[in-house]
C-alpha positions, 0 to 999 in steps of 0.5 A: 524542504519548505513545508507546505501548509497543512490541515488548518483544522485537524479534528474537522478534516478527520471527521469529514474523511470519516463521514464521507467514508461512512456515507459510502458505507451506508449506501452499500449497507444492503449489499454488504449485509448480503455479502456478509451473510453469504460469504462469511465476511466480517464488518471490518473487511468491508470497512477496509474496502471503503477506506482503500478505495480510489477517488480518481477526482481526488487523485487529479486535484491533489496529484499521485504522491499526496493522494497515495500518501493520504491512502497510506496514512489513512490505513495505518502505514507511513511514508517518507518524502524524496530528499527527507530523512523523516517518515510522515506519520501524522495524516494532518501533517500531509499537504492539502494542495498539489505540491513537489512532494514525492514518496520515496519509502513506504512503511506498512506494518500491521497496516490496513492497506489491501489490493483495492487501493494499490491503484493509488501507486499509479503515477508514484515515479519515486518509490524505491522502498516498500515494507509490507509486515503483518498486513493481513489484507495483503494478498497475491494480487497486491503483490502482483500490483507492485509492478506498478512501481517497476521503473523505481522500486529497488527494495522490497520487505514482505514479512509475516503476511499470511495471504501470500502464496508461491504464486504471489511471490513469483509476480515479483519477477516483474520488478526489473530494478529490484536490488534487494528482496527480504521475504520471511515468515510467509506460512502459505509459501510452500516452496520458498527455495524454488520460488527464490530460484525463479526470482534470481533467474529472472533478476540476477542482480537482486540479493534475496533474504529468506532468513 
């Protein structure tokens, strides 16, 4: 696959992205301050919201896969393109224009992605594998929103995500094409056996691994 042109000025692009995000954060500062006081939310929680937000105009400009890849890499996750063998880990190596690059694998380990950003998956029709490991902002809502990928998703790994409960895992029953499900080290899942039985009943062709 021929590499599309990359960001011509990586440092400039990084500063531009950060500046834009901080501008948004500044406009929300008074609200954030009040919410932080009243709800006990740490500052970096609100910063995470800023970096997960969806920009519809930008999505239309770049297409769903490139803009989704930007979101994932911006928050510490990696992607693999369809028909490629290597992960993309450098944000500045992403295409800067609408192109025929399609995400096939998502690898999020200790990444800052949250359900706020999951609408980025809309229109990504080739994602087969999603790995969510030690992602502290992944919750039941995020797991439910994996259904956006139900037509393509075949492999899911959820490991050491501490905000997921039994109810969240039950939402995986919507993933009609799931073949492999690996779910481990989820401390707030109280009855793993019962949940797995429900998923297996709904998805008889899915192999479920819990150890």
